[in-house]
Every structure is written in structure tokens, then in C-alpha cells.
DONURO-75087 format. One record per residue: residue number from 1; x, y, z of N, C-alpha, C, O, CB in turn; residue in three letters. Coordinates in nm, 3 decimals. Glycine has a CB too. Layout:
! DONURO-75087
(NUM; (X; Y; Z); (X; Y; Z); (X; Y; Z); (X; Y; Z); (X; Y; Z); "ALA")
...
//
This chain:
! DONURO-75087
(1; (-1.126; -0.381; 0.144); (-1.041; -0.355; 0.259); (-0.939; -0.246; 0.228); (-0.891; -0.177; 0.318); (-0.971; -0.484; 0.303); "MET")
(2; (-0.905; -0.232; 0.101); (-0.812; -0.128; 0.062); (-0.869; 0.010; 0.095); (-0.795; 0.100; 0.136); (-0.780; -0.138; -0.088); "ARG")
(3; (-1.000; 0.025; 0.078); (-1.063; 0.153; 0.108); (-1.058; 0.182; 0.258); (-1.035; 0.296; 0.298); (-1.210; 0.154; 0.058); "LYS")
(4; (-1.079; 0.081; 0.340); (-1.068; 0.098; 0.486); (-0.927; 0.142; 0.522); (-0.909; 0.234; 0.603); (-1.105; -0.034; 0.559); "VAL")
(5; (-0.828; 0.077; 0.463); (-0.688; 0.111; 0.486); (-0.663; 0.258; 0.450); (-0.602; 0.332; 0.527); (-0.595; 0.019; 0.403); "TYR")
(6; (-0.711; 0.299; 0.332); (-0.692; 0.435; 0.284); (-0.759; 0.536; 0.378); (-0.698; 0.636; 0.415); (-0.746; 0.451; 0.141); "ARG")
(7; (-0.884; 0.508; 0.415); (-0.957; 0.599; 0.503); (-0.887; 0.612; 0.638); (-0.874; 0.723; 0.691); (-1.102; 0.550; 0.523); "VAL")
(8; (-0.841; 0.501; 0.694); (-0.771; 0.506; 0.823); (-0.642; 0.586; 0.814); (-0.610; 0.663; 0.904); (-0.741; 0.365; 0.873); "LEU")
(9; (-0.568; 0.569; 0.705); (-0.444; 0.646; 0.688); (-0.474; 0.796; 0.682); (-0.406; 0.876; 0.746); (-0.370; 0.601; 0.560); "ALA")
(10; (-0.576; 0.832; 0.604); (-0.611; 0.974; 0.595); (-0.668; 1.026; 0.727); (-0.646; 1.142; 0.761); (-0.712; 0.996; 0.482); "PHE")
(11; (-0.740; 0.942; 0.801); (-0.792; 0.986; 0.931); (-0.679; 1.015; 1.029); (-0.689; 1.110; 1.107); (-0.885; 0.879; 0.989); "LEU")
(12; (-0.573; 0.936; 1.025); (-0.458; 0.965; 1.112); (-0.401; 1.101; 1.075); (-0.372; 1.183; 1.163); (-0.349; 0.854; 1.100); "VAL")
(13; (-0.384; 1.127; 0.946); (-0.329; 1.257; 0.903); (-0.421; 1.372; 0.945); (-0.374; 1.475; 0.992); (-0.309; 1.259; 0.750); "ALA")
(14; (-0.551; 1.353; 0.927); (-0.647; 1.458; 0.967); (-0.642; 1.481; 1.117); (-0.645; 1.595; 1.163); (-0.791; 1.419; 0.924); "ILE")
(15; (-0.634; 1.373; 1.194); (-0.628; 1.386; 1.339); (-0.501; 1.460; 1.385); (-0.506; 1.535; 1.483); (-0.633; 1.248; 1.404); "GLU")
(16; (-0.392; 1.442; 1.316); (-0.269; 1.515; 1.350); (-0.291; 1.665; 1.326); (-0.247; 1.748; 1.405); (-0.148; 1.463; 1.266); "VAL")
(17; (-0.360; 1.698; 1.216); (-0.391; 1.839; 1.190); (-0.484; 1.895; 1.297); (-0.466; 2.008; 1.341); (-0.455; 1.856; 1.050); "ALA")
(18; (-0.582; 1.816; 1.339); (-0.673; 1.858; 1.447); (-0.595; 1.880; 1.576); (-0.623; 1.973; 1.651); (-0.785; 1.752; 1.468); "VAL")
(19; (-0.497; 1.794; 1.602); (-0.412; 1.809; 1.720); (-0.342; 1.945; 1.719); (-0.336; 2.014; 1.821); (-0.309; 1.696; 1.727); "GLN")
(20; (-0.288; 1.981; 1.605); (-0.220; 2.111; 1.594); (-0.319; 2.225; 1.621); (-0.285; 2.323; 1.687); (-0.156; 2.128; 1.453); "ALA")
(21; (-0.440; 2.210; 1.568); (-0.541; 2.314; 1.591); (-0.575; 2.325; 1.740); (-0.586; 2.435; 1.794); (-0.668; 2.285; 1.510); "MET")
(22; (-0.593; 2.211; 1.806); (-0.626; 2.212; 1.949); (-0.518; 2.284; 2.030); (-0.549; 2.371; 2.111); (-0.644; 2.069; 2.001); "PHE")
(23; (-0.393; 2.247; 2.007); (-0.287; 2.300; 2.093); (-0.265; 2.449; 2.069); (-0.238; 2.524; 2.163); (-0.157; 2.223; 2.069); "ILE")
(24; (-0.277; 2.493; 1.946); (-0.260; 2.636; 1.917); (-0.379; 2.716; 1.970); (-0.362; 2.827; 2.020); (-0.243; 2.659; 1.766); "VAL")
(25; (-0.499; 2.661; 1.958); (-0.618; 2.727; 2.012); (-0.605; 2.743; 2.164); (-0.632; 2.850; 2.218); (-0.747; 2.647; 1.976); "TYR")
(26; (-0.564; 2.636; 2.231); (-0.546; 2.643; 2.376); (-0.437; 2.741; 2.416); (-0.453; 2.815; 2.513); (-0.514; 2.507; 2.431); "GLY")
(27; (-0.328; 2.741; 2.342); (-0.218; 2.831; 2.371); (-0.258; 2.977; 2.349); (-0.220; 3.064; 2.426); (-0.096; 2.796; 2.285); "ASP")
(28; (-0.334; 3.002; 2.243); (-0.380; 3.140; 2.217); (-0.472; 3.187; 2.329); (-0.464; 3.301; 2.375); (-0.453; 3.148; 2.080); "ALA")
(29; (-0.561; 3.097; 2.374); (-0.650; 3.132; 2.485); (-0.574; 3.158; 2.613); (-0.607; 3.248; 2.690); (-0.752; 3.023; 2.507); "GLY")
(30; (-0.471; 3.077; 2.637); (-0.387; 3.096; 2.754); (-0.318; 3.232; 2.749); (-0.310; 3.303; 2.850); (-0.282; 2.983; 2.765); "LEU")
(31; (-0.268; 3.268; 2.632); (-0.202; 3.399; 2.616); (-0.298; 3.514; 2.642); (-0.261; 3.611; 2.707); (-0.144; 3.412; 2.477); "GLY")
(32; (-0.420; 3.503; 2.592); (-0.520; 3.608; 2.616); (-0.555; 3.617; 2.765); (-0.570; 3.727; 2.819); (-0.647; 3.581; 2.534); "LEU")
(33; (-0.567; 3.502; 2.829); (-0.601; 3.499; 2.970); (-0.491; 3.563; 3.054); (-0.520; 3.639; 3.146); (-0.626; 3.355; 3.016); "TRP")
(34; (-0.365; 3.534; 3.023); (-0.252; 3.594; 3.095); (-0.249; 3.744; 3.068); (-0.223; 3.822; 3.159); (-0.118; 3.527; 3.052); "VAL")
(35; (-0.275; 3.785; 2.944); (-0.278; 3.929; 2.912); (-0.384; 4.002; 2.995); (-0.368; 4.120; 3.028); (-0.306; 3.950; 2.762); "ASP")
(36; (-0.493; 3.931; 3.029); (-0.599; 3.992; 3.109); (-0.574; 3.982; 3.259); (-0.661; 4.016; 3.339); (-0.732; 3.927; 3.075); "ASP")
(37; (-0.455; 3.934; 3.297); (-0.420; 3.929; 3.439); (-0.423; 3.791; 3.500); (-0.395; 3.776; 3.619); (-0.510; 4.017; 3.515); "GLY")
(38; (-0.456; 3.689; 3.422); (-0.455; 3.552; 3.475); (-0.315; 3.507; 3.509); (-0.217; 3.549; 3.446); (-0.518; 3.456; 3.374); "GLY")
(39; (-0.305; 3.423; 3.609); (-0.176; 3.373; 3.654); (-0.174; 3.221; 3.635); (-0.268; 3.151; 3.673); (-0.148; 3.411; 3.804); "VAL")
(40; (-0.065; 3.173; 3.576); (-0.053; 3.031; 3.549); (0.049; 2.969; 3.643); (0.162; 3.016; 3.654); (-0.014; 3.006; 3.402); "VAL")
(41; (0.007; 2.864; 3.710); (0.098; 2.780; 3.785); (0.045; 2.637; 3.779); (-0.058; 2.610; 3.716); (0.113; 2.830; 3.934); "ASP")
(42; (0.115; 2.548; 3.843); (0.078; 2.407; 3.836); (-0.064; 2.385; 3.891); (-0.140; 2.304; 3.837); (0.179; 2.322; 3.914); "LYS")
(43; (-0.099; 2.455; 3.995); (-0.230; 2.440; 4.058); (-0.343; 2.482; 3.964); (-0.452; 2.425; 3.969); (-0.236; 2.522; 4.186); "ALA")
(44; (-0.317; 2.579; 3.878); (-0.420; 2.624; 3.783); (-0.467; 2.508; 3.698); (-0.587; 2.487; 3.680); (-0.366; 2.738; 3.694); "THR")
(45; (-0.372; 2.433; 3.644); (-0.406; 2.321; 3.557); (-0.460; 2.202; 3.636); (-0.554; 2.136; 3.592); (-0.285; 2.278; 3.475); "PHE")
(46; (-0.401; 2.175; 3.752); (-0.446; 2.061; 3.832); (-0.589; 2.080; 3.879); (-0.667; 1.985; 3.876); (-0.355; 2.042; 3.953); "GLU")
(47; (-0.626; 2.200; 3.922); (-0.763; 2.226; 3.967); (-0.863; 2.207; 3.853); (-0.969; 2.147; 3.872); (-0.775; 2.368; 4.024); "ASP")
(48; (-0.828; 2.256; 3.736); (-0.919; 2.245; 3.622); (-0.934; 2.100; 3.578); (-1.044; 2.057; 3.541); (-0.869; 2.330; 3.506); "ALA")
(49; (-0.826; 2.025; 3.581); (-0.830; 1.884; 3.538); (-0.909; 1.800; 3.638); (-0.979; 1.707; 3.597); (-0.687; 1.828; 3.522); "ILE")
(50; (-0.900; 1.831; 3.765); (-0.968; 1.753; 3.869); (-1.115; 1.789; 3.883); (-1.179; 1.750; 3.981); (-0.898; 1.772; 4.001); "GLU")
(51; (-1.170; 1.862; 3.789); (-1.313; 1.890; 3.792); (-1.351; 2.032; 3.829); (-1.469; 2.066; 3.832); (-1.377; 1.799; 3.886); "GLY")
(52; (-1.253; 2.114; 3.855); (-1.282; 2.253; 3.885); (-1.317; 2.328; 3.757); (-1.315; 2.273; 3.648); (-1.162; 2.319; 3.955); "GLY")
(53; (-1.349; 2.454; 3.773); (-1.383; 2.536; 3.658); (-1.258; 2.564; 3.574); (-1.149; 2.585; 3.627); (-1.448; 2.668; 3.702); "ALA")
(54; (-1.276; 2.563; 3.444); (-1.166; 2.595; 3.354); (-1.129; 2.742; 3.372); (-1.218; 2.827; 3.377); (-1.204; 2.565; 3.205); "ALA")
(55; (-1.001; 2.774; 3.382); (-0.960; 2.912; 3.406); (-0.991; 3.005; 3.288); (-1.005; 3.126; 3.306); (-0.811; 2.917; 3.435); "PRO")
(56; (-1.001; 2.950; 3.167); (-1.036; 3.026; 3.048); (-1.105; 2.930; 2.951); (-1.080; 2.810; 2.956); (-0.909; 3.093; 2.982); "PHE")
(57; (-1.191; 2.982; 2.865); (-1.272; 2.893; 2.780); (-1.191; 2.799; 2.690); (-1.232; 2.685; 2.667); (-1.363; 2.976; 2.693); "PRO")
(58; (-1.079; 2.843; 2.641); (-0.998; 2.763; 2.550); (-0.920; 2.652; 2.620); (-0.854; 2.571; 2.554); (-0.902; 2.852; 2.476); "GLU")
(59; (-0.928; 2.647; 2.753); (-0.857; 2.545; 2.829); (-0.897; 2.404; 2.785); (-0.815; 2.312; 2.789); (-0.885; 2.562; 2.978); "PHE")
(60; (-1.021; 2.388; 2.743); (-1.070; 2.256; 2.700); (-0.987; 2.201; 2.584); (-0.978; 2.079; 2.567); (-1.216; 2.265; 2.659); "GLN")
(61; (-0.928; 2.289; 2.505); (-0.847; 2.244; 2.391); (-0.726; 2.164; 2.438); (-0.684; 2.070; 2.371); (-0.801; 2.364; 2.308); "ALA")
(62; (-0.669; 2.200; 2.553); (-0.557; 2.123; 2.608); (-0.601; 1.981; 2.644); (-0.529; 1.884; 2.619); (-0.498; 2.194; 2.732); "PHE")
(63; (-0.719; 1.971; 2.703); (-0.771; 1.839; 2.740); (-0.802; 1.756; 2.616); (-0.772; 1.637; 2.611); (-0.898; 1.854; 2.826); "LEU")
(64; (-0.861; 1.820; 2.516); (-0.891; 1.749; 2.391); (-0.764; 1.704; 2.321); (-0.759; 1.595; 2.263); (-0.973; 1.839; 2.297); "LEU")
(65; (-0.661; 1.788; 2.325); (-0.532; 1.751; 2.265); (-0.477; 1.625; 2.332); (-0.428; 1.534; 2.265); (-0.430; 1.867; 2.278); "HIS")
(66; (-0.485; 1.621; 2.464); (-0.434; 1.506; 2.538); (-0.515; 1.379; 2.510); (-0.457; 1.273; 2.485); (-0.435; 1.535; 2.685); "GLY")
(67; (-0.647; 1.389; 2.515); (-0.731; 1.270; 2.492); (-0.720; 1.220; 2.349); (-0.709; 1.099; 2.326); (-0.877; 1.302; 2.524); "MET")
(68; (-0.722; 1.310; 2.254); (-0.712; 1.273; 2.114); (-0.578; 1.206; 2.085); (-0.572; 1.106; 2.012); (-0.730; 1.397; 2.025); "ASN")
(69; (-0.472; 1.261; 2.141); (-0.339; 1.208; 2.117); (-0.310; 1.078; 2.191); (-0.229; 0.997; 2.145); (-0.237; 1.309; 2.154); "GLY")
(70; (-0.374; 1.057; 2.304); (-0.348; 0.937; 2.383); (-0.443; 0.822; 2.349); (-0.412; 0.705; 2.375); (-0.358; 0.969; 2.531); "MET")
(71; (-0.559; 0.853; 2.292); (-0.657; 0.747; 2.268); (-0.698; 0.734; 2.121); (-0.689; 0.624; 2.065); (-0.780; 0.773; 2.350); "MET")
(72; (-0.740; 0.842; 2.060); (-0.799; 0.833; 1.926); (-0.693; 0.798; 1.821); (-0.710; 0.702; 1.745); (-0.868; 0.965; 1.889); "VAL")
(73; (-0.586; 0.873; 1.817); (-0.484; 0.849; 1.714); (-0.417; 0.713; 1.731); (-0.399; 0.643; 1.631); (-0.377; 0.960; 1.719); "ILE")
(74; (-0.380; 0.671; 1.852); (-0.325; 0.536; 1.864); (-0.423; 0.427; 1.821); (-0.383; 0.328; 1.760); (-0.282; 0.510; 2.007); "PRO")
(75; (-0.551; 0.444; 1.851); (-0.652; 0.345; 1.809); (-0.660; 0.339; 1.656); (-0.667; 0.231; 1.598); (-0.791; 0.379; 1.869); "ALA")
(76; (-0.660; 0.455; 1.592); (-0.664; 0.458; 1.445); (-0.539; 0.393; 1.385); (-0.548; 0.322; 1.286); (-0.676; 0.603; 1.394); "LEU")
(77; (-0.423; 0.418; 1.446); (-0.299; 0.358; 1.396); (-0.302; 0.206; 1.411); (-0.255; 0.134; 1.322); (-0.178; 0.416; 1.470); "ALA")
(78; (-0.355; 0.157; 1.522); (-0.367; 0.012; 1.540); (-0.463; -0.048; 1.438); (-0.436; -0.154; 1.382); (-0.415; -0.020; 1.682); "LEU")
(79; (-0.575; 0.019; 1.414); (-0.671; -0.030; 1.312); (-0.607; -0.028; 1.173); (-0.634; -0.116; 1.092); (-0.799; 0.057; 1.313); "LEU")
(80; (-0.524; 0.071; 1.147); (-0.452; 0.077; 1.019); (-0.361; -0.043; 1.003); (-0.356; -0.104; 0.896); (-0.371; 0.207; 1.008); "LEU")
(81; (-0.289; -0.079; 1.108); (-0.201; -0.196; 1.102); (-0.283; -0.322; 1.078); (-0.246; -0.405; 0.995); (-0.120; -0.210; 1.233); "VAL")
(82; (-0.393; -0.337; 1.149); (-0.478; -0.456; 1.131); (-0.530; -0.462; 0.988); (-0.528; -0.568; 0.925); (-0.595; -0.455; 1.231); "ILE")
(83; (-0.578; -0.350; 0.937); (-0.632; -0.350; 0.800); (-0.523; -0.376; 0.696); (-0.552; -0.425; 0.587); (-0.700; -0.216; 0.770); "SER")
(84; (-0.399; -0.344; 0.729); (-0.290; -0.363; 0.633); (-0.267; -0.511; 0.600); (-0.215; -0.544; 0.494); (-0.161; -0.303; 0.687); "SER")
(85; (-0.306; -0.599; 0.692); (-0.290; -0.742; 0.666); (-0.386; -0.792; 0.558); (-0.361; -0.894; 0.495); (-0.312; -0.821; 0.795); "PHE")
(86; (-0.495; -0.720; 0.536); (-0.599; -0.763; 0.443); (-0.612; -0.674; 0.320); (-0.681; -0.711; 0.225); (-0.730; -0.770; 0.514); "PHE")
(87; (-0.550; -0.558; 0.320); (-0.572; -0.459; 0.215); (-0.499; -0.490; 0.085); (-0.538; -0.439; -0.020); (-0.529; -0.324; 0.263); "ALA")
(88; (-0.397; -0.571; 0.087); (-0.320; -0.607; -0.031); (-0.263; -0.484; -0.102); (-0.266; -0.473; -0.224); (-0.407; -0.686; -0.128); "LYS")
(89; (-0.211; -0.394; -0.022); (-0.142; -0.276; -0.075); (0.007; -0.308; -0.074); (0.060; -0.349; 0.030); (-0.175; -0.146; 0.010); "VAL")
(90; (0.076; -0.292; -0.186); (0.220; -0.318; -0.186); (0.291; -0.235; -0.078); (0.275; -0.113; -0.071); (0.281; -0.288; -0.325); "PRO")
(91; (0.368; -0.304; 0.005); (0.440; -0.243; 0.118); (0.346; -0.175; 0.217); (0.387; -0.091; 0.296); (0.541; -0.142; 0.067); "ARG")
(92; (0.219; -0.213; 0.211); (0.118; -0.152; 0.298); (0.143; -0.178; 0.445); (0.123; -0.091; 0.529); (-0.017; -0.202; 0.262); "GLY")
(93; (0.187; -0.301; 0.476); (0.215; -0.331; 0.617); (0.333; -0.249; 0.667); (0.332; -0.201; 0.781); (0.244; -0.482; 0.634); "MET")
(94; (0.434; -0.232; 0.585); (0.550; -0.154; 0.626); (0.511; -0.009; 0.656); (0.554; 0.049; 0.755); (0.659; -0.158; 0.517); "ALA")
(95; (0.429; 0.049; 0.569); (0.386; 0.187; 0.592); (0.295; 0.197; 0.714); (0.304; 0.293; 0.790); (0.314; 0.241; 0.468); "PHE")
(96; (0.206; 0.099; 0.733); (0.117; 0.101; 0.849); (0.197; 0.090; 0.978); (0.169; 0.161; 1.075); (0.014; -0.013; 0.840); "ALA")
(97; (0.296; 0.001; 0.981); (0.381; -0.011; 1.099); (0.466; 0.115; 1.118); (0.497; 0.152; 1.231); (0.471; -0.135; 1.089); "PHE")
(98; (0.504; 0.180; 1.009); (0.576; 0.307; 1.019); (0.491; 0.413; 1.086); (0.539; 0.487; 1.171); (0.620; 0.354; 0.881); "GLY")
(99; (0.363; 0.421; 1.047); (0.270; 0.515; 1.110); (0.257; 0.483; 1.258); (0.262; 0.572; 1.342); (0.132; 0.511; 1.040); "VAL")
(100; (0.240; 0.355; 1.290); (0.226; 0.315; 1.430); (0.352; 0.350; 1.510); (0.342; 0.398; 1.623); (0.198; 0.164; 1.440); "LEU")
(101; (0.468; 0.327; 1.454); (0.593; 0.361; 1.524); (0.602; 0.510; 1.550); (0.644; 0.552; 1.658); (0.715; 0.315; 1.441); "ALA")
(102; (0.563; 0.591; 1.453); (0.566; 0.736; 1.473); (0.463; 0.780; 1.577); (0.487; 0.875; 1.652); (0.539; 0.809; 1.340); "LEU")
(103; (0.350; 0.711; 1.584); (0.250; 0.742; 1.686); (0.305; 0.709; 1.825); (0.290; 0.788; 1.918); (0.119; 0.663; 1.660); "VAL")
(104; (0.368; 0.593; 1.838); (0.427; 0.556; 1.968); (0.533; 0.658; 2.008); (0.538; 0.701; 2.123); (0.490; 0.413; 1.961); "VAL")
(105; (0.618; 0.698; 1.913); (0.719; 0.800; 1.941); (0.652; 0.932; 1.979); (0.699; 1.000; 2.070); (0.811; 0.820; 1.819); "LEU")
(106; (0.545; 0.968; 1.912); (0.475; 1.093; 1.939); (0.418; 1.095; 2.081); (0.432; 1.195; 2.152); (0.364; 1.114; 1.837); "GLN")
(107; (0.356; 0.987; 2.121); (0.300; 0.979; 2.257); (0.414; 0.987; 2.360); (0.402; 1.057; 2.461); (0.219; 0.847; 2.276); "VAL")
(108; (0.522; 0.916; 2.334); (0.636; 0.917; 2.426); (0.694; 1.058; 2.439); (0.720; 1.105; 2.549); (0.745; 0.819; 2.377); "THR")
(109; (0.714; 1.124; 2.325); (0.768; 1.260; 2.329); (0.672; 1.356; 2.399); (0.715; 1.445; 2.472); (0.798; 1.311; 2.187); "LEU")
(110; (0.543; 1.337; 2.378); (0.444; 1.422; 2.444); (0.445; 1.405; 2.594); (0.434; 1.503; 2.668); (0.307; 1.393; 2.391); "GLY")
(111; (0.457; 1.282; 2.639); (0.458; 1.257; 2.784); (0.586; 1.308; 2.850); (0.580; 1.371; 2.956); (0.443; 1.108; 2.811); "LEU")
(112; (0.701; 1.282; 2.788); (0.828; 1.323; 2.849); (0.864; 1.468; 2.816); (0.957; 1.523; 2.876); (0.940; 1.230; 2.802); "PHE")
(113; (0.792; 1.530; 2.723); (0.817; 1.669; 2.689); (0.784; 1.765; 2.802); (0.830; 1.879; 2.802); (0.738; 1.707; 2.568); "GLY")
(114; (0.705; 1.718; 2.898); (0.675; 1.802; 3.014); (0.792; 1.808; 3.111); (0.802; 1.900; 3.192); (0.550; 1.750; 3.087); "HIS")
(115; (0.882; 1.710; 3.101); (0.997; 1.706; 3.191); (1.124; 1.759; 3.125); (1.210; 1.817; 3.191); (1.020; 1.564; 3.239); "ALA")
(116; (1.136; 1.739; 2.993); (1.254; 1.783; 2.918); (1.204; 1.865; 2.799); (1.144; 1.810; 2.706); (1.342; 1.659; 2.871); "VAL")
(117; (1.228; 1.994; 2.802); (1.168; 2.085; 2.704); (1.204; 2.051; 2.560); (1.120; 2.065; 2.471); (1.212; 2.225; 2.734); "ALA")
(118; (1.326; 2.007; 2.534); (1.367; 1.979; 2.397); (1.282; 1.865; 2.337); (1.263; 1.859; 2.216); (1.517; 1.942; 2.391); "VAL")
(119; (1.233; 1.776; 2.421); (1.146; 1.669; 2.372); (1.012; 1.725; 2.324); (0.949; 1.669; 2.235); (1.123; 1.564; 2.481); "LEU")
(120; (0.971; 1.836; 2.382); (0.851; 1.905; 2.334); (0.870; 1.956; 2.193); (0.779; 1.951; 2.111); (0.815; 2.020; 2.427); "GLY")
(121; (0.989; 2.007; 2.165); (1.020; 2.053; 2.029); (1.021; 1.935; 1.933); (0.970; 1.945; 1.821); (1.156; 2.126; 2.025); "ALA")
(122; (1.077; 1.824; 1.975); (1.078; 1.703; 1.890); (0.937; 1.649; 1.870); (0.907; 1.587; 1.768); (1.168; 1.594; 1.951); "LEU")
(123; (0.850; 1.671; 1.968); (0.709; 1.631; 1.958); (0.644; 1.703; 1.839); (0.570; 1.643; 1.762); (0.632; 1.663; 2.090); "HIS")
(124; (0.673; 1.831; 1.825); (0.620; 1.907; 1.712); (0.678; 1.862; 1.579); (0.605; 1.850; 1.480); (0.646; 2.053; 1.731); "GLY")
(125; (0.808; 1.836; 1.577); (0.874; 1.789; 1.454); (0.822; 1.651; 1.414); (0.797; 1.625; 1.296); (1.027; 1.786; 1.473); "LEU")
(126; (0.806; 1.563; 1.511); (0.756; 1.429; 1.482); (0.612; 1.433; 1.432); (0.571; 1.349; 1.353); (0.766; 1.340; 1.607); "ASN")
(127; (0.536; 1.531; 1.478); (0.398; 1.547; 1.429); (0.398; 1.572; 1.279); (0.313; 1.520; 1.207); (0.326; 1.662; 1.503); "ALA")
(128; (0.492; 1.652; 1.232); (0.502; 1.677; 1.088); (0.538; 1.549; 1.013); (0.483; 1.522; 0.906); (0.608; 1.786; 1.059); "LEU")
(129; (0.629; 1.472; 1.069); (0.666; 1.344; 1.006); (0.547; 1.249; 1.006); (0.521; 1.183; 0.905); (0.785; 1.280; 1.079); "ALA")
(130; (0.474; 1.241; 1.116); (0.358; 1.153; 1.125); (0.252; 1.193; 1.025); (0.196; 1.108; 0.956); (0.301; 1.154; 1.267); "LEU")
(131; (0.223; 1.323; 1.016); (0.125; 1.371; 0.918); (0.167; 1.331; 0.777); (0.086; 1.281; 0.700); (0.110; 1.524; 0.928); "PHE")
(132; (0.293; 1.353; 0.744); (0.343; 1.324; 0.609); (0.336; 1.176; 0.576); (0.291; 1.139; 0.468); (0.487; 1.373; 0.595); "SER")
(133; (0.380; 1.092; 0.668); (0.380; 0.947; 0.642); (0.237; 0.894; 0.634); (0.207; 0.811; 0.548); (0.459; 0.873; 0.753); "VAL")
(134; (0.150; 0.940; 0.721); (0.010; 0.895; 0.717); (-0.057; 0.939; 0.587); (-0.127; 0.860; 0.523); (-0.068; 0.950; 0.838); "ALA")
(135; (-0.037; 1.064; 0.547); (-0.096; 1.111; 0.421); (-0.038; 1.035; 0.303); (-0.112; 0.996; 0.213); (-0.071; 1.262; 0.404); "ALA")
(136; (0.091; 1.013; 0.303); (0.155; 0.939; 0.193); (0.106; 0.794; 0.189); (0.090; 0.737; 0.081); (0.309; 0.941; 0.208); "TRP")
(137; (0.082; 0.737; 0.305); (0.028; 0.601; 0.312); (-0.108; 0.594; 0.244); (-0.136; 0.502; 0.168); (0.017; 0.553; 0.458); "THR")
(138; (-0.192; 0.692; 0.271); (-0.323; 0.697; 0.207); (-0.313; 0.720; 0.057); (-0.386; 0.657; -0.021); (-0.407; 0.805; 0.269); "GLY")
(139; (-0.225; 0.809; 0.016); (-0.208; 0.839; -0.127); (-0.156; 0.716; -0.200); (-0.203; 0.685; -0.309); (-0.112; 0.957; -0.147); "ILE")
(140; (-0.060; 0.647; -0.142); (-0.002; 0.527; -0.205); (-0.108; 0.419; -0.227); (-0.105; 0.349; -0.328); (0.112; 0.471; -0.119); "ARG")
(141; (-0.200; 0.407; -0.133); (-0.300; 0.300; -0.144); (-0.398; 0.328; -0.257); (-0.461; 0.236; -0.308); (-0.376; 0.284; -0.013); "SER")
(142; (-0.412; 0.452; -0.296); (-0.500; 0.488; -0.407); (-0.444; 0.445; -0.540); (-0.515; 0.388; -0.623); (-0.524; 0.637; -0.409); "ARG")
(143; (-0.317; 0.471; -0.560); (-0.258; 0.451; -0.693); (-0.198; 0.313; -0.711); (-0.174; 0.271; -0.824); (-0.153; 0.554; -0.717); "SER")
(144; (-0.173; 0.241; -0.602); (-0.109; 0.111; -0.617); (-0.214; 0.005; -0.643); (-0.314; -0.005; -0.572); (-0.025; 0.076; -0.492); "SER")
(145; (-0.189; -0.074; -0.745); (-0.279; -0.183; -0.781); (-0.197; -0.310; -0.781); (-0.089; -0.316; -0.841); (-0.348; -0.158; -0.920); "VAL")
(146; (-0.247; -0.410; -0.713); (-0.179; -0.539; -0.711); (-0.211; -0.610; -0.841); (-0.327; -0.637; -0.871); (-0.222; -0.624; -0.586); "VAL")
(147; (-0.108; -0.641; -0.919); (-0.128; -0.708; -1.047); (-0.160; -0.854; -1.024); (-0.092; -0.923; -0.948); (-0.003; -0.693; -1.136); "ALA")
(148; (-0.264; -0.901; -1.091); (-0.299; -1.042; -1.085); (-0.232; -1.111; -1.202); (-0.206; -1.048; -1.304); (-0.454; -1.063; -1.089); "ARG")
(149; (-0.202; -1.240; -1.190); (-0.135; -1.311; -1.301); (-0.212; -1.299; -1.432); (-0.151; -1.282; -1.538); (-0.118; -1.458; -1.265); "PRO")
(150; (-0.344; -1.309; -1.428); (-0.423; -1.298; -1.552); (-0.410; -1.159; -1.612); (-0.403; -1.144; -1.734); (-0.571; -1.331; -1.524); "ALA")
(151; (-0.408; -1.057; -1.527); (-0.396; -0.920; -1.577); (-0.262; -0.897; -1.645); (-0.256; -0.832; -1.749); (-0.414; -0.820; -1.462); "ASP")
(152; (-0.156; -0.950; -1.588); (-0.024; -0.928; -1.647); (-0.008; -1.003; -1.779); (0.059; -0.955; -1.869); (0.086; -0.970; -1.550); "SER")
(153; (-0.071; -1.122; -1.791); (-0.063; -1.197; -1.918); (-0.138; -1.124; -2.028); (-0.089; -1.113; -2.140); (-0.120; -1.339; -1.902); "GLU")
(154; (-0.258; -1.073; -1.996); (-0.335; -1.002; -2.099); (-0.267; -0.872; -2.136); (-0.274; -0.829; -2.251); (-0.478; -0.974; -2.050); "SER")
(155; (-0.202; -0.807; -2.040); (-0.129; -0.683; -2.071); (-0.013; -0.711; -2.163); (0.018; -0.629; -2.250); (-0.080; -0.616; -1.943); "ALA")
(156; (0.054; -0.827; -2.145); (0.166; -0.861; -2.233); (0.117; -0.891; -2.373); (0.183; -0.855; -2.471); (0.244; -0.980; -2.177); "GLN")
(157; (-0.001; -0.957; -2.385); (-0.055; -0.987; -2.519); (-0.094; -0.859; -2.592); (-0.073; -0.847; -2.712); (-0.176; -1.080; -2.508); "ARG")
(158; (-0.149; -0.765; -2.518); (-0.191; -0.638; -2.580); (-0.067; -0.560; -2.625); (-0.068; -0.497; -2.731); (-0.276; -0.553; -2.481); "VAL")
(159; (0.039; -0.563; -2.545); (0.159; -0.487; -2.576); (0.233; -0.543; -2.696); (0.306; -0.468; -2.762); (0.250; -0.484; -2.457); "ALA")
(160; (0.217; -0.671; -2.726); (0.292; -0.735; -2.836); (0.232; -0.707; -2.968); (0.283; -0.753; -3.070); (0.300; -0.883; -2.816); "VAL")
//
């Protein structure tokens, strides 16, 4: 179960990196489209989301960013918390709940960042924190070994 815990922690970190790639790819495509004379307004995005044609090919990255951030990453964080109960990683539950808390904050900042711009900036900053904590959670699970009573007794005999 420790391996499942480790893989889930690293998957959260990888997904955060994928999120950054999606949003920058979409933004770069949007910039190219505007440079070519495209006009952006609320209707542009609403039409594309409601099944109309995407205004530019990279538009799909915005949709993937939203779906990945609202469904995939929260599901992975929940699975990480569940696995933490069985993984026997020292402080593993605390780190798993920390990842989950940062994911909840990330989703909240992403949703409200459309109404308050500074929250969008905090969304980016929190993504760095989430990536770091998730990666550290995975790294910690590799090196931490739960000592068994028999192991500690034999280690003391060897040391003497």
C-alpha cells in the first residue's frame, strides 16, 4: 500500500505540471489567434463551450485545464488520503490531508479567480505549493521505513 500512496502523491505532482502546460498552451494559442485578428469576448468562450466550434485549435487546452483540475486532481487527492490510512508512512495521513487541503484551496481559487483577479494570481502560487507538497509526500514515502519492534531490537544488538 505504501507504493500506491507514493504513486498517487507523484501523480498529483505530475498532474499539477500538466495543468501548467495546458493553461500556458491555451494562452499562447489565444495570443496567436488575437494577433491574427481574432476577437475575444464572453460569447467567444460560451459558444465554444456549448458545443460550437473552437475559435482556435489550442482552445481545447482551456477545457482540459478545467476538467483536469475539477475532477482528476481532486479524485487523486482523495485516493491519496484513503491510501494514507493503510500505507503506514510516518505522518503520511498529515501529508495526504495537506495535499487534499491544497487541492480544495486550488479549486476554490480557480473558481473565484474569474471574479477577483488577485485570486487568479494566488491560484498560480498555490499550484507551486501543491506541486511541492505532493512531490515531497511521494519522496518521504520512499525513504521512511516504519521500524518494527523486532528490527529495533536486532539493530541494538548489532550496535552493541
